Every structure is written in C-alpha cells, then in structure tokens.
C-alpha positions in Angstrom: -12.8 2.3 -32.3 -9.6 3.2 -30.4 -10.3 4.6 -26.9 -8.3 7.7 -26.0 -7.9 8.0 -22.2 -6.2 11.5 -22.0 -5.9 14.6 -24.2 -3.1 17.0 -24.8 -3.6 20.6 -23.8 -3.2 22.7 -26.9 0.0 24.9 -27.2 1.7 23.1 -24.3 5.1 21.4 -24.3 8.5 22.3 -25.8 11.7 20.6 -27.0 12.4 19.3 -23.5 9.0 18.3 -22.3 5.9 16.6 -23.7 2.6 18.4 -24.1 0.6 18.6 -20.9 -2.1 15.8 -20.7 -5.4 15.7 -18.8 -8.2 13.1 -18.3 -10.2 13.1 -21.6 -13.6 14.2 -20.1 -12.1 17.0 -18.0 -9.5 18.4 -20.4 -11.0 21.9 -20.2 -10.8 22.3 -16.4 -9.2 20.3 -13.6 -11.5 19.0 -10.8 -10.8 20.9 -7.6 -13.5 19.6 -5.2 -16.1 16.9 -4.8 -19.7 17.7 -5.9 -21.7 19.6 -5.1 -19.2 22.0 -3.4 -17.2 19.9 -0.9 -13.7 21.2 -0.2 -13.0 19.7 3.3 -12.9 16.2 4.6 -15.4 16.6 7.4 -18.0 18.1 5.0 -17.8 14.9 3.0 -19.2 13.0 6.1 -21.9 15.7 6.6 -22.9 15.4 2.9 -23.3 11.7 3.3 -25.4 12.2 6.5 -27.7 14.7 4.7 -28.4 12.4 1.8 -28.5 8.9 3.6 -28.5 9.4 7.4 -29.4 5.9 8.3 -27.2 4.1 5.8 -24.6 1.7 7.1 -21.1 3.1 6.6 -18.2 1.7 8.7 -18.1 -1.9 9.9 -15.8 -3.8 12.3 -15.6 -7.2 13.9 -15.2 -7.7 17.6 -12.5 -10.0 18.9 -14.4 -12.6 20.9 -11.3 -14.4 22.1 -8.2 -16.4 21.0 -7.8 -20.1 20.2 -4.5 -21.8 20.9 -3.4 -24.9 18.9 -0.4 -27.1 19.1 1.2 -27.8 15.7 3.7 -30.4 14.8 6.5 -28.9 12.8 9.2 -31.0 11.1 12.8 -29.9 11.0 15.9 -31.7 9.8 18.6 -32.2 12.4 21.9 -33.8 11.2 20.1 -35.0 8.1 17.2 -36.6 10.0 13.6 -35.3 10.4 12.6 -34.4 13.9 9.2 -33.3 15.0 8.8 -30.2 17.2 5.6 -29.0 18.9 4.8 -25.3 18.6 1.9 -23.3 20.0 0.0 -21.1 17.5 -2.6 -18.5 18.6 -5.6 -17.5 16.4 -8.3 -14.9 16.7 -12.0 -15.8 17.0 -14.1 -12.9 15.5 -17.7 -11.9 15.6 -19.9 -10.7 12.7 -19.5 -7.2 11.2 -21.3 -4.5 13.2 -22.0 -1.2 11.4 -22.2 2.4 12.2 -24.5 4.6 10.2 -23.8 8.2 9.0 -25.8 9.5 11.9 -23.8 7.3 14.3 -20.5 8.5 12.9 -21.4 12.2 12.9 -22.6 11.9 16.6 -19.5 10.0 17.7 -17.0 12.2 15.9 -18.7 15.4 17.1 -18.5 14.1 20.7 -14.9 13.0 20.2 -13.9 16.4 18.7 -15.6 18.2 21.7 -13.7 15.9 24.0 -10.4 16.9 22.4 -11.3 20.6 22.8 -12.2 20.0 26.5 -8.7 18.5 27.0 -7.3 21.8 25.7 -6.5 21.0 22.1 -7.3 24.0 19.9 -8.2 24.2 16.2 -5.0 23.7 14.1 -3.5 21.8 17.1 -2.0 18.4 16.1 -3.3 14.9 17.0 -1.1 12.0 16.3 -2.6 8.6 15.3 -0.3 5.7 16.0 -2.6 2.7 15.6 -3.5 -0.1 13.1 -6.2 0.3 10.4 -9.5 0.2 12.2 -12.8 2.0 12.6 -11.3 3.7 15.7 -8.6 5.2 13.5 -11.2 7.0 11.4 -13.3 8.0 14.4 -10.2 9.8 15.8 -9.3 11.4 12.5 -12.8 12.7 11.8 -13.2 13.8 15.4 -10.1 15.9 15.0 -11.4 17.3 11.6 -14.7 18.3 13.3 -12.7 20.9 15.2 -10.2 21.9 12.4 -7.4 20.0 14.1 -4.5 18.5 12.0 -4.0 14.7 12.0 -0.4 13.5 12.2 -0.1 10.0 10.8 2.5 7.4 11.9 2.6 3.8 10.8 1.8 1.5 13.7 5.0 -0.5 12.7 7.1 2.6 12.8 10.1 2.1 15.2 10.8 4.1 18.3 13.1 6.6 16.6 10.6 7.3 13.8 7.7 7.7 16.2 9.8 10.1 18.4 10.8 12.1 15.3 7.1 12.5 14.2 5.9 13.5 17.7 8.6 16.1 18.3 8.9 17.6 14.8 5.1 18.0 14.5 4.9 19.3 18.0 2.0 16.9 18.8 -0.2 17.6 21.7 -2.4 14.5 21.8 -1.5 11.0 20.7 -4.2 8.3 19.9 -3.0 4.7 20.2 -4.2 1.1 20.4 -3.3 -0.3 23.8 -0.7 -2.6 22.2 1.4 0.4 21.1 1.7 2.0 24.5 4.8 0.1 25.6 6.6 1.7 22.6 5.5 5.1 23.8 6.6 4.3 27.3 10.2 3.5 26.2 10.6 7.0 24.5 8.5 9.1 26.9 11.4 10.9 28.5 12.6 12.3 25.1 9.1 13.5 24.1 8.8 17.3 24.2 5.2 18.7 23.5 2.8 15.7 24.1 0.3 16.3 26.9 -2.5 13.7 26.4 -2.6 10.1 25.5 -5.9 8.5 24.4 -6.1 4.7 23.8 -8.5 2.0 22.9 -8.4 -1.8 23.2 -10.0 -4.9 21.8 -12.9 -6.6 23.5 -10.8 -9.6 24.6 -8.8 -7.5 27.0 -5.5 -5.8 27.6 -2.4 -7.3 25.9 0.6 -8.4 28.1 2.7 -5.5 29.3 0.2 -2.8 28.4 -1.3 -2.2 31.9 2.2 -1.6 33.3 3.1 0.7 30.4 -0.1 2.8 31.0 0.9 3.2 34.6 4.3 4.3 33.6 3.3 7.0 31.1 0.8 8.5 33.6 3.8 10.0 35.3 4.2 12.4 32.4 1.0 12.5 30.4 -2.8 12.7 31.1 -4.1 9.3 30.0 -7.7 8.6 28.8 -9.6 5.9 27.2 -11.5 6.6 23.9 -14.8 6.1 25.7 -13.8 8.6 28.4 -13.0 11.3 25.9 -16.3 10.7 24.0 -18.2 11.0 27.3 -16.3 14.2 28.1 -17.4 15.7 24.8 -21.0 14.4 25.2 -21.3 16.0 28.6 -19.5 19.2 27.6 -20.5 19.9 24.0 -18.6 22.3 21.8 -19.9 23.6 18.5 -18.2 22.0 15.5 -15.5 24.1 13.7 -15.3 22.7 10.2 -12.1 23.4 8.4 -11.5 25.8 5.4 -10.4 24.4 2.1 -6.8 25.3 2.4 -6.4 24.3 6.0 -3.9 21.5 6.6 -5.7 18.2 7.2 -2.7 15.8 7.4 0.9 15.8 8.4 1.4 12.5 6.7 4.8 10.9 7.4 6.1 8.9 4.5 7.2 5.3 5.0 10.8 6.3 5.0 12.5 4.0 2.4 15.6 6.2 2.9 16.5 8.4 5.8 14.1 9.9 8.4 10.4 10.0 7.5 9.3 13.3 6.0 6.1 15.1 7.1 4.0 15.8 4.0 1.5 18.7 4.5 -1.8 17.9 2.8 -4.7 20.3 2.8 -8.4 19.4 3.0 -9.1 20.6 -0.6 -6.3 18.4 -1.9 -8.0 15.2 -0.6 -11.4 16.3 -1.8 -10.1 17.2 -5.2 -8.9 13.6 -5.5 -12.3 12.3 -4.3 -14.1 14.5 -6.9 -11.7 13.3 -9.6 -12.3 9.6 -8.8 -16.1 10.2 -8.9 -15.8 11.4 -12.6 -14.8 8.0 -13.8 -15.6 5.3 -11.2 -19.3 6.1 -10.7 -20.5 3.8 -13.6 -18.8 0.8 -12.1 -20.2 1.2 -8.5 -23.6 0.5 -6.9 -23.4 3.0 -4.1 -26.4 1.5 -2.2 -24.9 -1.9 -2.2 -21.2 -2.2 -2.7 -18.6 -2.8 0.1 -14.9 -2.4 0.2 -12.5 -4.2 2.5 -10.0 -1.9 4.1 -6.9 -3.5 5.7 -3.9 -1.6 4.2 -2.4 1.0 6.6 -4.5 4.1 6.9 -1.3 6.0 7.6 -0.6 5.4 3.9 -2.2 7.8 1.5 -3.7 5.1 -0.7 -5.9 3.6 2.0 -6.7 7.0 3.5 -8.0 8.7 0.3 -10.0 5.6 -0.7 -11.7 5.6 2.7 -12.5 9.3 2.4 -14.0 8.7 -1.1 -16.1 5.9 0.3 -17.4 8.0 3.2 -18.2 10.8 0.7 -19.9 8.6 -1.9 -21.7 6.0 0.3 -19.6 2.8 -0.3 -19.6 0.8 2.9 -16.2 0.2 4.4 -15.5 -3.0 6.4 -12.2 -3.1 8.3 -10.0 -6.2 8.5 -6.4 -7.0 9.3 -3.6 -8.8 7.4 -3.7 -11.3 10.3 -7.4 -12.2 9.9 -8.0 -11.9 6.2 -8.4 -15.6 5.3 -10.2 -18.6 6.9 -6.8 -20.2 7.5 -5.8 -17.3 9.8 -8.7 -17.4 12.2 -10.6 -20.1 14.2 -14.3 -20.8 14.7 -15.3 -18.1 12.3 -14.7 -17.0 8.7 -11.8 -14.8 7.7 -12.5 -11.1 6.9 -12.7 -11.6 3.1 -15.3 -14.4 3.2 -17.3 -12.8 6.1 -17.5 -9.4 4.4 -17.7 -10.6 0.7 -16.5 -7.3 -0.6 -16.9 -5.9 -4.1 -13.7 -4.0 -4.1 -10.3 -4.7 -2.5 -6.9 -2.9 -2.5 -3.4 -4.4 -2.3 0.2 -3.7 -3.0 2.2 -5.8 -5.5 3.7 -7.9 -2.8 0.2 -9.0 -1.7 -0.8 -10.0 -5.3 2.6 -11.7 -6.0 2.0 -13.9 -2.9 -1.5 -14.7 -4.0 -0.4 -15.5 -7.5 2.4 -17.8 -6.3 -0.1 -19.6 -4.0 -2.6 -20.2 -6.9 0.0 -21.5 -9.3 1.6 -23.8 -6.8 -1.7 -25.5 -6.3 -2.3 -25.6 -10.1 1.1 -27.1 -10.7 0.4 -29.9 -8.3 -2.4 -31.0 -10.7 -2.3 -33.3 -13.7 -0.8 -32.2 -17.0 -4.3 -31.8 -18.5 -5.6 -29.6 -15.6 -2.6 -27.4 -15.8 -3.0 -27.0 -19.6 -6.7 -26.2 -19.2 -6.0 -23.6 -16.5 -3.2 -21.7 -18.3 -5.2 -21.8 -21.6 -8.3 -20.5 -19.8 -6.2 -17.5 -18.4 -5.1 -16.6 -22.0 -8.6 -17.1 -23.5 -10.4 -15.0 -20.9 -8.0 -12.1 -21.2 -8.3 -12.2 -25.0 -12.1 -12.2 -24.9 -12.0 -9.3 -22.4 -9.6 -7.4 -24.6 -12.1 -7.7 -27.5 -15.1 -6.9 -25.3 -16.6 -10.3 -25.9 -18.5 -12.4 -23.3 -16.1 -14.1 -20.9 -17.8 -14.4 -17.4 -19.1 -17.8 -18.3 -15.6 -19.1 -17.5 -15.9 -18.1 -13.9 -18.2 -20.9 -13.0 -16.3 -23.5 -15.0 -12.6 -22.9 -14.4 -12.2 -20.1 -11.8 -15.0 -20.9 -9.3 -12.7 -21.9 -6.5 -10.5 -18.8 -6.7 -13.5 -16.5 -6.8 -15.2 -18.3 -3.9 -12.1 -17.8 -1.8 -12.6 -14.0 -1.9 -16.4 -14.2 -1.2 -17.5 -14.5 -4.9 -18.6 -10.8 -5.3 -15.4 -8.9 -6.3 -16.0 -6.5 -9.2 -12.4 -5.3 -9.3 -9.3 -5.0 -7.2 -6.9 -2.0 -7.0 -3.1 -2.3 -6.9 -0.7 0.5 -6.2 2.5 1.4 -4.5 4.8 0.0 -7.2 4.4 -1.4 -10.7 2.6 -4.7 -11.0 4.0 -7.5 -13.2 2.0 -8.1 -16.4 1.7 -11.9 -15.6 0.3 -11.2 -12.2 -2.3 -8.8 -13.6 -3.3 -11.3 -16.3 -3.9 -14.0 -13.8 -5.9 -11.8 -11.4 -8.0 -10.6 -14.4 -8.9 -14.1 -15.3 -9.0 -16.1 -12.0 -10.4 -13.4 -9.8 -11.7 -10.1 -11.3 -10.4 -7.2 -13.2 -7.2 -5.7 -11.6 -6.7 -2.0 -12.1 -3.3 -0.4 -11.6 -2.9 3.0 -10.1 -0.1 5.5 -9.6 0.0 7.9 -6.6 2.1 9.5 -4.0 1.7 11.2 -0.7 2.8 14.5 -2.1 -0.3 14.5 -4.4 -2.9 13.6 -1.8 -3.0 10.1 -3.2 -4.0 9.4 -6.7 -2.3 10.6 -9.8 -3.5 8.2 -12.4 -5.5 4.9 -12.5 -6.8 2.4 -15.1 -10.6 2.1 -15.6 -12.1 -1.2 -14.5 -13.1 -2.0 -18.1 -9.6 -1.2 -19.5 -8.2 -4.5 -20.8 -4.6 -3.3 -21.4 -1.5 -4.0 -19.4 1.8 -2.3 -18.4 0.2 1.0 -17.7 -1.4 3.0 -14.8 -4.1 4.7 -16.8 -4.8 8.3 -17.6 -4.1 11.3 -15.3 -6.7 11.7 -12.5 -9.1 14.5 -13.3 -7.6 16.5 -10.4 -4.1 16.8 -12.0 -2.4 17.5 -15.3 0.9 15.8 -16.3 3.9 16.2 -18.6 7.1 14.3 -19.1 10.4 16.1 -18.8 13.8 15.2 -20.3 16.3 13.1 -18.1 19.3 13.5 -20.4 21.8 11.7 -18.2 19.7 8.5 -18.6 18.9 9.2 -22.2 15.1 9.7 -21.7 13.8 12.5 -23.9 10.4 14.1 -24.3 10.7 13.8 -28.1 10.5 10.1 -27.6 7.5 10.3 -25.3 9.6 9.5 -22.2 10.8 11.5 -19.2 10.4 12.3 -15.6 6.7 12.6 -14.6 5.7 16.1 -13.4 2.2 16.8 -12.1 0.3 19.9 -11.2 -3.2 20.6 -9.7 -5.2 21.3 -6.6 -4.2 18.0 -5.0 -0.5 18.7 -4.9 0.8 19.1 -1.3 1.8 22.3 0.5 5.3 21.3 1.3 7.4 19.3 3.8 7.1 20.2 7.4 10.1 22.3 8.5 12.0 21.6 5.3 11.7 24.5 2.9 14.8 23.4 1.0 13.4 20.0 0.1 10.1 21.6 -0.8 11.8 23.9 -3.3 13.6 21.0 -4.8 10.4 19.1 -5.2 7.9 21.8 -6.4 8.7 24.3 -9.1 7.8 28.0 -8.8 4.9 27.5 -11.1 3.5 24.5 -9.1 4.8 21.4 -10.9 5.6 18.5 -8.6 8.6 16.5 -9.7 7.6 12.9 -8.9 11.0 11.3 -9.4 9.3 8.6 -11.5 10.2 8.0 -15.2 7.2 7.6 -17.4 6.1 7.0 -21.0 2.9 7.7 -22.8 1.0 5.0 -24.7 -0.7 5.7 -28.0 -4.0 5.8 -26.2 -2.9 8.4 -23.7 -2.2 6.1 -20.8 0.9 6.4 -18.6 3.5 3.7 -18.2 5.9 3.8 -15.3 9.4 2.8 -16.5 11.2 3.2 -13.1 12.3 5.5 -10.4 14.8 8.2 -11.4 17.0 7.4 -8.3 17.0 3.6 -9.2 18.4 4.1 -12.7 21.9 2.6 -12.4 24.7 3.2 -14.9 26.8 0.1 -15.6 30.4 -0.1 -16.5 29.3 -0.4 -20.2 27.7 3.1 -20.0 24.1 1.6 -20.3 21.4 2.2 -17.6 19.3 -0.5 -16.0 16.1 0.0 -14.0 16.2 -1.8 -10.7 12.5 -1.7 -9.8 11.5 -2.9 -13.2 13.9 -5.8 -13.0 12.6 -6.7 -9.6 9.1 -6.8 -10.9 10.1 -9.1 -13.7 12.1 -11.5 -11.6 9.1 -11.9 -9.2 7.6 -14.1 -12.0 9.7 -16.9 -10.4 7.5 -19.1 -8.2 10.6 -19.9 -6.1 11.2 -16.5 -4.6 9.3 -14.5 -2.0 11.0 -11.2 -2.6 14.1 -9.8 -4.4 16.4 -6.8 -4.2 18.5 -6.1 -7.2 21.9 -4.3 -6.9 24.2 -2.8 -9.5 26.8 0.0 -9.8 29.3 1.5 -12.2 31.9 -1.3 -11.5 29.6 -4.0 -12.9 28.5 -5.1 -16.4 25.5 -7.1 -15.0 23.4 -6.9 -11.8 23.3 -9.2 -8.8 20.6 -9.7 -6.2 19.7 -10.7 -2.7 16.8 -13.1 -2.7 14.2 -13.9 -0.1 12.7 -17.4 0.1 10.4 -18.4 2.9 11.4 -21.3 5.2 8.7 -23.7 3.9 9.6 -23.1 0.3 13.4 -23.5 1.0 12.6 -26.9 2.6 10.4 -28.0 -0.3 12.9 -27.0 -3.0 15.8 -28.6 -1.2 13.9 -31.9 -0.7 12.9 -31.9 -4.4 16.5 -31.4 -5.4 17.8 -34.0 -3.0 20.0 -31.5 -1.1 20.5 -32.4 2.6 20.5 -29.7 5.2 19.9 -29.1 8.9 18.2 -25.8 8.9 17.1 -23.0 6.5 20.1 -20.9 7.2 22.4 -23.7 6.2 20.6 -24.4 2.9 20.6 -20.7 2.1 24.4 -20.9 1.8 24.5 -24.2 -0.1 26.2 -23.5 -3.4 24.2 -26.2 -5.3 20.9 -24.6 -4.0 22.0 -21.1 -4.8 22.9 -22.2 -8.4 19.5 -23.8 -8.8 17.7 -20.6 -7.8 19.9 -18.4 -10.0 19.3 -20.7 -13.0 15.5 -20.3 -12.5 15.9 -16.5 -12.3 18.0 -16.5 -15.5 15.3 -18.6 -17.2 12.7 -15.9 -16.1 15.0 -13.2 -17.6 15.1 -15.1 -20.9 11.3 -15.7 -21.0 10.7 -12.0 -20.4 13.1 -10.8 -23.1 15.7 -9.2 -20.7 19.0 -8.3 -22.2 22.3 -9.7 -21.0 23.1 -6.5 -19.1 19.7 -7.0 -17.3 20.3 -10.6 -16.5 21.4 -11.5 -13.0 25.0 -12.7 -12.8 25.0 -13.8 -9.2 22.6 -14.1 -6.2 22.8 -14.8 -2.5 19.9 -15.8 -0.2 18.7 -14.0 2.9 16.9 -16.7 4.9 15.0 -14.2 7.1 11.9 -12.9 5.5 11.9 -9.1 5.0 9.1 -7.3 6.7 8.2 -3.9 8.2 8.7 -5.5 11.7 12.4 -6.2 11.0 12.8 -2.8 9.2 13.6 -4.2 5.8 10.3 -3.3 4.2 8.4 -0.1 4.5 4.8 -0.4 5.9 3.7 -0.2 2.3 5.8 -3.3 1.5 8.4 -1.4 -0.5 12.1 -2.5 -0.2 14.2 -0.5 2.2 17.2 -0.9 -0.2 19.8 0.7 2.0 18.8 -1.4 5.0 18.9 -4.6 3.0 22.3 -3.6 1.6 23.6 -3.0 5.1 22.3 -6.3 6.4 23.8 -8.2 3.5 27.0 -6.3 2.9 29.2 -9.4 3.3 27.0 -11.3 0.7 27.2 -8.3 -1.7 31.0 -8.1 -1.3 31.2 -11.9 -2.0 29.2 -11.5 -5.2 31.3 -8.5 -6.4 34.5 -10.6 -5.9 32.9 -13.6 -7.7 31.8 -11.4 -10.7 35.2 -9.8 -11.1 36.9 -13.2 -11.2 34.5 -14.7 -13.8 
C-alpha cells in the first residue's frame, strides 16, 4: 500500500499556487504547543523535572590536559621529498559527567537570579558568544528562567559581526568562553550598551592571552566568572519569572552568507510548537529512558538549538562534543566523543557527511577488486531490501561492522540538514551506518519545516510538512516554475513562523505576507506521496545566455560525488552557455593525486595551478556530470583550484558550513576572469 505523508487542505490553492498541504495525521489542526500545554521553553525543563527529576539529562567531558606530539611531514622541494617536523596538540578528555533535571533546574534558577542581581531585567538581552557546550544551555535556560531574551552569535563570528549583534540588539550582558574574550577586547571601545561580561573556562586552565584580555575589558565592563554569578543568585534568590507564550525567546543572528547577519525574532511558542510537532511523528522511533544524542553542531544555529530543546522536553539525554574531539584520531589517551558516548542519534550538515563518505570510499577503493565489488553490491542490496520493508540488518555484522563500530555501534538514525544531501551519500549512510533522514528548516520558522521519517526508504526529498506548519508552492514565472506542474517557491505558515527581523520592518514585510505566509526563497516540488523535494534556492537560479536556467546548489551537490574534491562553488551568469567552478581540494589529496599522475611539484599552491592537474580534475567532474545525467548546459566547462581549504575561520563558509559565495568570488576573482576568457575563446 502506498504511504501518503501529507494531505491537501480542501478548497485551497488556485491557478498560481498548489493546494495547501499538512502532515497527514494533523491535517485538521496545526500543532501549536508541546503536550500537555507547554508554550515556553523554560516550562519544557520544568515539565521534565516533574516527570523524571533524577534522570540524567546533559552530559559533558572535562578536559584533563593536552598531549603534544612531533609528527614527520613530507613536502616536495625542487622535486625532492624533504621531511619536516611539526608539533601537534591533542586533548585528553575524561568520561561523560551528567546533570539531572533537578541539577539543571537548580543551576539555571540560581544563574537567572544572578543575572537579576546584576541588574538585568525581564526582556533584557543576554548575548551568548561561546561554542556548543553544556554551559551554553545553562546560560540560555538561566536567562529564560527570568524571561530574558537570548541573543545568539556564532563563536566563529568575526569582530564586525559580533559588534553588529551586540550593538543592534542593545545587549546588556555577554556570556563567553574565556577563549573568546580577546575578540571582545579588540572591539570594546565600539560597544555601546554592554555592562556585564560572564565567562567560563575549561579545567585545564586559561588559554594564552585570555588573562591579559580579561584585565583589559575590566576597564569598561563588570567581569564575572560563571561560578561567581551562580553563587550570587544562590545567596540572593529571586523568584522565577517564566515567559509568556508570545514573548521573544531568541534574537538569533543568521550565519550571514550575504551581507550583515540578520537578527531573527523567535518567540517561545514558536520553538515549542516545533517540539510538539516533532513529538507527533518521532516518538515511535525513540526510547526516551535510554537514548542519547550527540550535540556538537553550533547551538547558535537553529537546527542544533531546537533539537536540544526537544530532547530536554522529552527526556533524550544530550552529550556534548566538539568537532575537534569527535573521533579517536583527534584525541589522545582516551576515546573520541562518538565512541565514548555511543549515541543513538547524531546530526550533521551535508559537508560533514560528504567528508565521511569520501573517507569510507577511499578506504574501500584501496581494497581488492573482489572486496570493492562486494561492498558496492551490499550497499545496493541493503537499500533495496529496506525499500521493500524486508529484513536487512543481518548485513551490518557481515559487511558494515567496521563502519558501525566507528560510531559506537548504537546509531538508530542520523539527521542531515542545512542544504540538500546528495542521493549517493544518503544511500551509503543508510547501508553502512544507519538510516539517514533529511530535514528542511530555517531560522525564520523556529527550526524545522519538514523532515523524513526514520523508516522512509525514499531519496531526494525532505519529507512531509512538520505538524506545526502548512505549506504551498507558488509560481516563479521568471524561472518557469508553475504550481500547475507541482513546482514553485515554498511558502509556509503556522505558529512557529518568526515575529520579524530586528529593526528591519521593510525586510520583514518582504518576507512575510499580510496573511502570515513566510516566503522561504526555496524552490520545491511535491512527490506523489506528498513529500517535499528541494530543487534549489530562488536566488541561485541562474539564467544562461541560451535563456535556460541552472540551479547552482543542486549542481554543487551533484559534483560532490567526486572523491577528488573537498568542496566546490559553481558560478554562471547570462554571458555563459555553461557553468564554471572554483574547487577545493585538501593538501593531502592534492599530493596523492599528483603523485599518482606523475606530476612533479614543490608545494600545493604550485600544483593547484598546474594545467595538467586542473585538466585531470575537470575530466573527473565531467565524468560525474555524465554519470548523474546532467545536461550539457549543466556540465562544467572550466575549473580552477583554490588550494586553501574554505572554513568559517577564513570567512569562506558560514558556521553552518554553507558557501559564502560572494566572499569566494571576491577571493578568486582573477581565477574567474581567467575562466571567462578561456570559455569565450573556446
């Protein structure tokens, strides 16, 4: 029997938009809260305390110290290999230590009272500028306990972005990890409303330069440790002031792929509507007394934040990790976060899964012809069995035991979001690891808009609308997307839609219609089963000289099937008949590819400009295009290589690992001009 994931609302839609669709079990009424009647984030914590006061909830690992190792690295100089010694530092971590619901309520109540004693009033704004950690959530829930608003800023946000967030939001108190204080010290003279700075540090001590920065900022701000503020609240208690449903919970600054970050105003009920919606479909797949999720993505990003809130509400334990300590290879004298925690659920963005896939397949491709054949056939067979609801887990102990053991051996499913995932990546994860479910969300909708169910075996879609929203597709005539064909811009409406952009009424009016529809800017298409497929971003649909449109993000997702590249940014404009691209290849992969091809070089920057090498990479990408059925107008005509890996630290990726297209363009303008010239001459 065909499963229908969403239903059309009767008598909705017209010639220029599809009928409105809702999740199939909540088609009569959108979910606007979490059961039993929870409409604010702090009440979610109190609900958990009431039902399971001594249950473990949030876990962290203490840093016990660092281990330094000398590594021998080989580089080619004048065509000859030379060995260079480099020092690498690794963390040594302890076991996970857990706070119960009682612990968390007590700590956040004291912290909230401490904030009040410092003079921060309800609806005052507290900025969190810190990496994902238990301390991050302690600060957030401490602020919520007194109806304060939390302003989020990525811990990788540069000085200008941080200054913009503090001043625009009129922040009174900033919460930081000690490592971030030198950044604050450099912009302190331009900060307008900030009065208090609260910081915490790891057990191994104060990082270099932090003590001096703390002394410097004391000239302008009152500076306190996290422990000091908790003690202040403990000794001077203040009755909790729990927020109302429509109170603003978050001023969440977007990652800023273009222009200055925007402050998105999210209310408490919006987040809890998402939590209530998730609960409607995920409950059958979770053991709430046993399951654990690994949280390491930025909590300043809406995906990680709303998942944490749902876990706190529902009882799933959350263990915090960091990208730097996830695997055994990245720590010393202990296990990495994944093996130590052995989670049942993990989240990631496509770039994370692309990297994992490439690592798996590089190992497989080193094996014999027979092993490679068995592995690739096993991937296809397991996905086929799963699609027909036939037994398939027996293959885990035969073919995929190593890959499952590498993640602790207990994963039930992983969640991917932030951008479309490539079908081949999802197929491999489904087989070699566990089911991968793809979601679609945005900050302006308090997080989740749609998601696949863990037992959904289909590909190339992001599931049905979340029970907290309804959706329709609206004509985009300039790009020839029409509702009559089941395609168009995705519009959503419901209690989780945001309240507007901070101090930007004009942009708010452009984004939300008078009757409450949020224009997502994404182009979608309905499947026959009522699932949503993301075709591309409206702003990334590029019209070529031929008059046809191509979708840049969709092409980038396809070209990441190549095992040779680390990342790719596709460019095109109305002068061109085919696209071109700037390609990222990591230093080790460049060296391996060059050696295999017999190309001599002195350093990665040199090989990155080698015409023979560039041609080899382009040929591989063109082969990927052919394998995936891309048309000629979608096939790359030229590429150039950027030898420096793009990252949030060098401001070429957002903290959510999305391309900062304009920054990559500016950095590589000479390469782009060179490709345009080449393509005109050919």
